[in-house]
Steps between C-alpha positions, in 0.01 A plus 500: 500500500819688572475866589653726235827650617679794339876528533598866523841494666689341210872574487772432246811321623772516230765234465869585519518505121193721459445870559180617675208522262323831543192450286398140570194618695356658185584216263239324289546123488415285197430196714543338841568137584610317813787287625631332811606660831196736494636677190311661215655597167388832352597548135524844339651668195706752701735701273375304200643175635349197669540531878405254774449641848472255790250584773518315833158470659631431851715813525284717267822577314619513143819307565656462154490632145623334181528668163473230236763522227261413219365700208160668503251595769277255689141472381361183665598304812382139516541315830594133459576394859642658816837663415452439126330717239510601135538854367403608149723782381413724207705726276328780310576477128283797396165519318333306784730203436660323798749217531425264789728259686444290809740443793484264797591654836610280791510648849583356842338714767662843469772378260502492121623159384481524123353658188455258209391612151255280311487448125151654483500801267221685328440828323152644554313812399283665761391346827557145622443286810684204648426216741617145573341161550565261790729304264733801452367581154524870418201647315532845341197663335534772237348623176140583424235341280622235546670494839819293472642280777865399538561164668848448649659236721873447567488152343283579195518725196319831525164498322246770410132428432195706408292495816174678417357777282465783750667835551781490755345777711187285542688191623637420849671160541508422870608149599536139388394171657638185335437543124251786528556875478249732668441856387262791552369737237517878539347801334679763294631685808642183655225438757452126560173313485535287814159336458636240256828335410635319193647150530741432211629150428878506438556124489573493127702826468339568162353818352160611629454249786151421626358747751200487735331789682408441866292722731639621834288527815511679835297726728698780335686499170800736482459803276751763400785247477743622232740252345798740500444622858378196695710187441335167576709235682426131540592324825365161611224509237376838617530806280570827683485862390483831688326832439497838675147529638507880512421511873852485642573133446525210258265220401666159464299292252542121486363263236475133604596310186307186600160672469584839336365691802621847603536615862621834640694613806571869574805637684562855622845617393605856424685417177441539128630347176537166680630179349482166679643153537352189661717297739481119502324531840212682329588842645465789254772765519439845352762758409401859429571868552381671816248768403629745761878459487562366150714224650457127443322266737414131522 
């Protein structure tokens, strides 16, 4: 197991076309994904616009910033492969209504290569969640009683189905494997029940697909995992989530998909409000705010 390392001497190195950014240390990122050349891409809604900041792990430096010239603010970041990710942008239309669009972002190390709009569009009321399958199918969940699911792929027409009769706040879609969607249930305050998981068959793409409930095992089962605070990421058939353990560190919880078994590893880092990404090597990277200085750390 690697020893947890906290980066505290992060600097910002502006490009010739960019002025120094004075508040990047206090910025809240929507999501983090990774690329080549030891780079990570940190996406925020700075100034109400989508912004990608490039962090170089070798030099502990934010080496570039790109403000995306697209409408809306980023809400979800979905990693597809190194240097390539999707961003869902939302525009507030009032009365809890939002318009959603999806863009593909192509990077090359520290450089932005392109921003390509998709033809996915949806108008939703209230909360929603998004994820993608291994076959580059975008799934967007919205609505309540029933929960609706949008199915989109670049080569197919967009489709919406009724997924299941449950309130949206009690539903946490997490990952897909082949034709199956896996989801947790949560209570009325958004706390997940990690002792069981739903398996939903999406092979037919019809309303109300078949679902099966499966029990999860482990010496310990995570508690206090909230669906809006603790994202769950799938990497190499292992589901990972993190939680502040209240003793000056974070617990990293992993669910082995093969046998639905939870394991836990604890790391001591002096940060709060952390989000995480999982590198293809299996290393978990955490980004948060230092409790003492208010500045960001990895």
